[in-house]
N, C-alpha and C positions, 0 to 999 in steps of 0.2 A: 504494500500500500504506500502510495507516494505521500510526502509531507502534506501536500495540499489536501489530499483525501482525509488524512488523519485530522487535520484542523477543521474540516467542514462536517465531520461526522455528527457533531452534536448541535449543529445549527438547524433552525427550522427549515422545512422543506420548501418554503415559499421562495421561488427563484428570484423574485424581485426584491428580497430583503438582503441587504449586505451585512457583513459583520459589524460595521459601524452602527447600522440601524439597530441591530440586536442589542449592542452594548448601550446605546443611547436609551432604548426602551427600558432596559434593566435598571439603569441609573434613575430614570424617571419614577419607576415603581418604588425604588428605595427612598427617593426624596419625598414621595407622597406619604410614606410611613413615618417620616421624622416628626411632623407636627403631632401626630397621634401619640408617638412615644414621649414627646415633651409633655403632653397633657397628663400622661400616666405618671411621669416623674415629678411633676410640679408640686404636689403635696409634700413629697419627701424633701424637695429643694427648699420649700418654705420652712419646713420644720428644722432643717439643718441651719438655715440662716438665723432663725429666731433663737435657736439654742446657743449660737455663737455670739449673739448680740449682748452687749453689756447691759445688765439690769441697772436702771438709773437710780434706784433707791438702795438696793442691797450692796452695791459695789462702790459706794462713795468713799473717796479718800477723806482723811481728817480735814484737809484744807477745803474740800468741796462741801463738807458738812457744816462748816462754820457760816454764820449769818452775821452780816454787818448792817446795822440799822442806824440811820442818821435822821434827826429831826431838827427843825429850826423854827424860830419865830419869824413868820413871814413878814412881819412889820419891821424887823430889825434891819438896819443899814450897816452891814458888816464893813463896808469901805470907810465908814466914819470912825471906826475904832482904830486907835494907833498903837496903844501899848497893852501889855498883858503881864500877869504874874501867875506863877503856878505853885501849887501846894508843895511843901517840903517833904511830904511822905505820902504813902498810898493808904487810903482807908480800907480796912479789911472787915467784911461782914460775913460771918459764918453762923449758922443756926445752932451750932454746938459750942460756941465760945462767945465771950463778951466782945462787942464791937471794939476795935482798936485800930491803931495805925502802925504801919511798918515802913522801914526804909532799908530793905535788903539790897544787895547788888543788882538783882533783877528789877526791883522797884525803881532804883535810881536810873537804870537803863531805860525803863519805860517812860519815866518823867522826861528824860533827855530826848527821847524820840518825839514826844509831843512838842517839846520846846523847839526842836529843829523844824518840825512841820510848820509851826506858827511863824517862825522867823523866815522860812522859805517863802511865805506868803506876805511878807512885808511888815509883819507885826514886830514890835520891839519889846524885849523882855526888860522889866524893871522890878525893883523890890516892891513888896506888897505895901510898904509904908510910903511909896511914891505915888499913890493914887492911880493905879493902873486902870485902863478902860475896861479890861476883861480880867476876870479871875478864872482859873482853871482847876477844877476838882477831878481827881482820878480815884476810882474805887474798884476793888476786887470783891466779887461776891461768889461765895462757894457754899451751897447748901445741899445737904443730903436728906432724903425723905424716905420714911418707911411707909409703903402704901399697902392698904388692905382691901381685898375684893372678896365678895361673898358669892358662892356658887350653890345652887342655881340663883340667878340674879333677877333683875327687874323685868326681864322679858316674860316672866310668868303672868304678869298682869297687863302686858302690852296688847293693844288691838292686833288681831291676826293670830295670836297664839291660840292653841286648841282650848276652847272653853270646856269645862267639865261636863257641860250639857252633851257634848259629842259622845261621851261615854255613858250617857243616860243618868247623870247626876246633876241635874239643874239646881242652881243655888249653892252648890259646893264651891269651895276654894281649894287651890292646890297647896300642899305643904310638903316640904322636904327638909330633913334635918340639915341645918346650915353647915357648909364647909367653907373655911376661910383660906384664902391664898395670900401670901405676902411677897412683896418684891420691893427692892430698893432702887431709888433713882437719885441722880445727882444733877445739880444745876450749877454751871459755872458761867459767870458773867464778868465782863470788863467794861466799865463805863467811863466816859470822859465828858465832862460838863463845862460849858462856857457860860459864865455868869456876867451879866451886864452890871459893872460897877460904876460906869460913867454916869448913869442916870439913877443910881441908888440914893435913897433918902434914909436918914437915920431912923425914922419911925415907920418905914415901909418894908416890903418884902424884897429880897434879892431875886431878880428875875433871870431865869435861865433862857438864853437865846439860841443855844445849840447843844445837842446831846448826841453822843455816839454810844450805842450799845452793841457789844460784840459777844456772841454766844456760840456754843457748839463745842465739839470735842477738840481738846487741845488748845482752847482759847487762852488758858492761863499758863501755857508752856512758854517760857521766856524766849525760846528759840523762834517762836512765831510772832513776837511783838513787832519786829521791824515791818514785816509784810502786812500785819493787821492794822497798825497805825497808818501806814502808807495808804491802805485801802480806804479807810474811812475819810481821810482827808481828800483823796482823789475823787471820791463821789460827792464831795462838797465844794465845788469850784467857786461858789460864792464867798467862801472864806478868803478874803483878800483885802488887805489894807489899802486905802486910797491915798496914802501919804505921798 
């Protein structure tokens, strides 16, 4: 058998169809099946993509979990203030200790960071007896709480829960011997307050014109102070002296 005969033995017997035509038709049949195969594989592809995607809540870093909140007096003209003074220590508020003030090396670093940010915005630091326009208070808050929850809980009396009438006992109430669960939580805060001393009166209240509250995991870690203080001032562009 010649080579040509060996090659043509499996081709269709239609004399008008060439080898190229047969190959082209085979390729067309394969291409027609591809969309169908994609539809079959689509659920698996979506599942794989979702399983590889980062969970926005459960995979937060410490930095991503921290929250920086700034508030201001909308009537205050921050460009009118020229000078400021800052406290000489940090107030410490803890629910298991008497309120007190501390000046550790970390506290001194924290106060210096606030001072640098104020000076970078054109404010001049002066002693507190030189009648500064702004006074700055800095506070650390660290509280631990023991929380108690009872099971079964409030849902027994909530609309939508199974009424005892369903079981043929109209007018009855549910009762279950109470079981109590306990868990501990901790709240850490760092606050910076700007007080308007320029318009203070001896018989009046000292009015706060700006506050930054920083909260979240690691917020009281001194290694984070630089980025934290930078962040709260960066989101307060109106803090600028007009001198």
